[in-house]
N, C-alpha and C positions, 0 to 999 in steps of 0.2 A: 504493499499500499504506499509506503513511504517513497519508493522509487517512482510510483505513478504520480505522486505529488510533485516530485522533482521535475518530471517531464512537464507536468502542468505549469509549474512555476516558470520554467524557461520559455514556455510557448506563449506566455501572457504578453501582449503588446499594448494593453490599454491600462497598465498600472498607473496610478496617479503620479504624474511627473511634472515638476516645476522647472521648466527649461527657459522661460522667457528672460531670466536674469542670469548674469554670471556671478555666482556667489563666492567662487574661489578663483584665484588668479595665479598662474604659474610664475615662479621667480627662478632666476639662474641658480643651478646647483653645480657644485664642484665635483660631483661623482655621478656615475651612471648605474650603480647597483641599487637594488631595491632597499629602501629605508623602511624598517618595520617598527621601530620603537622611538619614542621621543621623551624628553624631560626638560621642563622649564622652571627656573628659579624665579623669574620675574620678566618684565617686558624687555629687558636688556639681554639676558644670558639664557641661551638654550642650547641643547645638544640633541642629536638624533643619530641612530645607529642601525646597521643592517647587514646585508650580505657581504661576504668577503672581507670581514673585519672593518667595515666602513663606520667611521664616526665623523660627523659634521658638527660645526659649532658656530654660533653667532654670539658676538659680544657687543653688538650695536643695534639690537632690536630687529634683526633681520635684514638690515640694509645690505649686508652681504654674509654669505656662509663660506667657511673654510674647512677643508678636510684635515683631520687630525690622524696622526700615526698611532693606531692601537696596538701595533705589534702583532696583530693577527691578520693573516691573508687568505687562509685556506678554507675558513668556515665563518659562519655568521656571528655577529654580536646579537645575542638573544634578548638582552635587557640592559638598561642604563639608568643610573640613579645618582643624583647629586644632593648634598645637604647644604652646600654653600658654593661660592664662586671657585673654591679651590678643590674641595674634597669630593670625589666621586667614585663610583664603582660601576663595573659593567661585567657581563657574563658571556662566555662563549663556550662552545662545545666540540670536542673531538671525541665524544663519548664512545663511539664504536671501538676505538683503539686505546685512548689514553685518558679519558675522563674530561670532567668540566674544568674550565679555567676561570678564575676570578681575576679581574683586571682592575687596577686602582690607580688613581691620580691624586696628587696633592697640589697641583698647580693648574687646575682648570682644564686639564687634558693636553697641555703642551707636551707632557711626558706621561706615558702609561707604563706601569709595571704589572707583571702577572705571576701567578703561581697556580699550580694544579692541585685540585682536591685529591687527597691521597686514596680515597675510596672510589675506584672507578666504576662501581656498581651503582652509584648514585648519580642521577643527571639533574643538574641545576640550571634552570633557565629564567628564573624570576628572582629579583633581589629588591629589598626594601629596607631603608634605614630610618630610624627615628631621630637619631642624633649621631655624633661622630663615633660612638661606641656600640650603640645597640642596633642590631639589624637582624633581618630574617632572610632565608633563602629557601627555595623549594623548586620543584620542576616536574619533569616527566615521570620520574619514579615515585613521586608523591610524598616523600618524607619532608618534614619541615625542620629546618635547623636554625638556631639562634646564636648570635655572638654578642658579647658584652665588652669586647675589647677591640672593636674596629675591624674585626675579621681575622685576627690572629688565630683564634680558635673558634670552632663551631660545635655546638652541642645539639644533639637531636631532641626534639620536643615530642610530647606524647599526643597521639591522635586517638579520640574516642572511637571505639568499635561497636558500640551497642546499637547504633542506628546507621543504616547503610553499611552493614558489618563487613561485606566483602569488597566495598568500594572505596573505603577510606583512604587508600593509597593511590587513588587515581590522580592523574596529573593536576598540578596547581599552576594557574597562569597569571595571578595577580594578587597583591596584597593591598589592603586599605585599612587605616587605623583611625579610630575616633580619639583615642588618647593612648597613654603609655600601656594601659592595661587591656583595653578593648579593641580587638581588631578582627579583620575578616580576610579570608582567601577564597578565591573562586577557581573552578576548573571543571574537570570531568573527562569523559571519553566519548568520542563521536559514536553515534548509533546506540549508545548505552545510557549515559546519565550526565546531567549537569548538576554540580555539587557546590555547596558553600560550606566553608569551615569557620568557626567562630571561637575566639579566645576571650576570656575575661580576667585572666591572670598573667598578663604580659607574655603570653605565648607558651607558657609551660604546658598547657593542655588545650587541645583544640576539639570542638564538638562538630559533628558532621551532619549536614542537612541535604538530602537528596531531593531536588525540587524541580528539575526540568529534564526533558528527554534528549537534550543535546548539550554540548560543552558550553561553559561560560568563560569569557576571555577577559573581561574587565569588570571591576567592581569599584564602587565609590560610596563612601559614608558621607552622606549629606549632612546629617546631625544625629543626635542620639536616638532618634526614632526612625528616621528614614534612611534606607540603604538601597541602592539600585545596582543591577548587573546586567550585562549584555552578552549575547553569544549567538549560537546557531550553527547550522550546517547546510549543505546543499539540499537536503530533503525538506527541512522545516523552514528554511529561510532564516532571517534574523529574528531572534527571540529576546524577550526582555522580562526580567523579574524584578520585583520590588517588595520591600518590607516596610511597614509602617509602625512596627512595634519593637524596634531595635534588633531585628534579626531573629525573633522567636518564631514567627510565621512568615511564609513567603507566598507571593502571588505571581503566577506565571502567565505570559501572554505572548502569542505569535504576533508579529507586526504585519504579516502579509506581504512582506517584501523579500525578494530573492537576495541571497548573499549570506555573509557571516559577519556579525557584529564584533568588531575588534577593539573598539575603544568608546568610552563615554566622554564626550566633549560637550560640556554645558557652557554655552555662550552666555546665558543668563540663568537665573533660577528655573525658568520655565522652558527656554529654548534649548533643546538637546540635539546635537549632531552625532551620528554614528557612522564611521566609515564601513562600507560594505565589502571591502576587499575585492574578490574577483568579479563582483557584480558591476564594477565600475560606476557605482552610485553611492551617494550618502543616503542614509535614512534620517529623517527629520521629524521630531515631535515638538509641538509648541505648548505642551502642558506637562512638562517635567517627566514625560514618559508614563503618564497615568494610564490606567487600565481601561479607560473609557473614551479615549480621544484618538483620532487617526494618526497614522504615520505617513509622511510624504517621502517621495523619492526624488532626489536631486542628482542629475548627471554630473560626473566629474569632468574637468577639462581634458580634452584629448583621449577620453576613455581610460584615464589612469586608474589602476587598481590601488586605491588608497588603503593603507595599512593601519594608520594611526593618526590621531588628531588631538589637539589640546587648545583650549582658550585660557589665556592668563587673565585677561579682562574681556569684557564684551566687544571691545574694539581691537583686540590683539589675539588673533587665532591663527594656528598653523596646522597643516596636514602634510603627510609624507606618504610615499608609495613607490610603485614600480619604476624602474629606470632611474632611480635617484631623484624622483620628482619631489619638489618642495612647493607647496601651495600656500598662499596667504589669504586670509578671509577678506572679502571685499566689503569694506564698511559702507560703501555707497548704497548698498541694498538693504541696510538695516531698517526694519520696520515695515517692509512691504510684503514679507512672506505670508503673514496671517491673512492677507486678502484673497488667498487662493481658495478655490473650491475643491473638495476631495471626492473624486469618483473612483472607487477601488476597482482593481482589475478582476476581482472575483468576489463572490458573496462569501461571508465568513460569520461565524458565531464565536464570540470570545468568552473568556471566563468571567463569570459574574463577580462583582465587587460590592461590599465585602463578602468574603467567604472564608470561614463560616460567618453567618449573619443572624441577627435577631432585632426586629422582626422583618425588616425589608432589605432588599438588595437590588442592585441595578445590573441589568443585562445589556451588553453592547453588541451590536451586530451591524454588518455592512451589506449593502445590496449593489451588485455590479450593474444591474439594469433595473428599470421599473418593472414591477410584477407583483403577483400575489404572494403573500407571505403568511405563514401560520407558525406560532410559537406556543407550544403546549408544555404543561408541567405534568410530570408522572411521579408517583411514589415509587418506593423500592420494590413493590410488587408488580410495577408496570401498569398500575391503574391510573387513569386520567384524573388528575387532581385539579387542574385549572386550565383555562384558555386564556393566554395573555393577548394574543392578537390574531386575527384572521381577516385580512383585508388587502387592498391594493396599496402599495407604497412606492415612492420615488426612489431612484437610485441614490446611493450615498450612505452616510453614517447615521445610525439611529440608536437610541437607548430606550429602554422600557423598565419599569420598576415592578417587582413582584413583592406584594405585602403578604407575608406568611403568618400574620397574627392569628388567623383562624385555623391554622394547620398545626399538627403535632410536630414535635422535634423529630429530626431524622434526615435521611439522605433523600434527595429529590433529583430528578433529571429534567432538564429543559431541552426541548427538541425544536429546531427550526427546519421548516420545509418551505422551499420556494420552487419556482418553475424549473430551476436547474441545479438545486443544491439541497442536501439533507445533512444536518449535523446535529449531534447531541452532546451535551456536557452535563457534568455532575455538580451539585452544590450541597451544602450542609446547613440545615436550620437548627440552631441550638437555643433553647429557652431556659 
């Protein structure tokens, strides 16, 4: 079924696309290798890294970018992280033969030194530091390590196995911390599971949450309550997860857009850009990636495969991708995106929110064309409990609320039937 969905995705030509404006502008790049990761300290200093040991740097707000000598030439820089203008780390891997390499600079990347991790059975491709001493590493083999002395020594952390018991060592792709004690990691395995890990004791122990059917590649702690993550694969397209209670429960949503979400780039608190990688598109949401608003598709200049993006301020945003591409956000288009109309490429039924709920919940759905639609509620026995809608509706985005006040607690199913689409989802009413 998932392969059929993949074919369906790539055959769509009517997906909502905002193409009348040039939202991103190409700038000169000193390299021609794919750039996959970036890190910005402020509006002046930024670094990006990628294939064949490439690291590029700006120290003048992007007026120009220069290549740095990482000392790596035969394989990619997998991640890069700085804590100030001088001290930074990066990771590279020759893991099939000699293991992971930790690369470090103390002068802003003018010079890089490196050392190999002694255990060649561990593959590290994500690194995050809280300060010059305390940092975390993880990667493809799934273990999480912590240092308290700037990387001179790394100690393995404990990962809870009681939930997602066989999946806790799935690959980790990104860290994000609320403070010194509370942090999150995201990852998973394609075609199996998307997972989030949480620590509340400075990384000594991590708890595992299996929440999506595909991997998650970036996670961002917005505040103590709200955390978002992005991911996907060729079958499902770009997917989004969000927690409103500090990571205790998670809500999953498919965006309906082809591609894989590689990074969360918030231009403002509400305007979220997500590079779609091989889709040569950005995914854009104008409501913080909420569960009940549409996602738009923005073409990249020259069909560039954008791998990563970041906004330092609402007027200072950068994206990087295939062929060494460096893109700068075009500030002349600020404020005009929200005037577009969303006509989706396919009809879809999305997960209700909130879920679980008491007593009411909102169901979001999209219609690719005008037509008849019926949404019914069934109980766990398959009996019809309620009819939400049975009428003709226009193409576009729609929401409808179900009030469960007069129904008992339990699992319910809501089913959408249109002229060309049938879809069912599950929800939980708790009183």
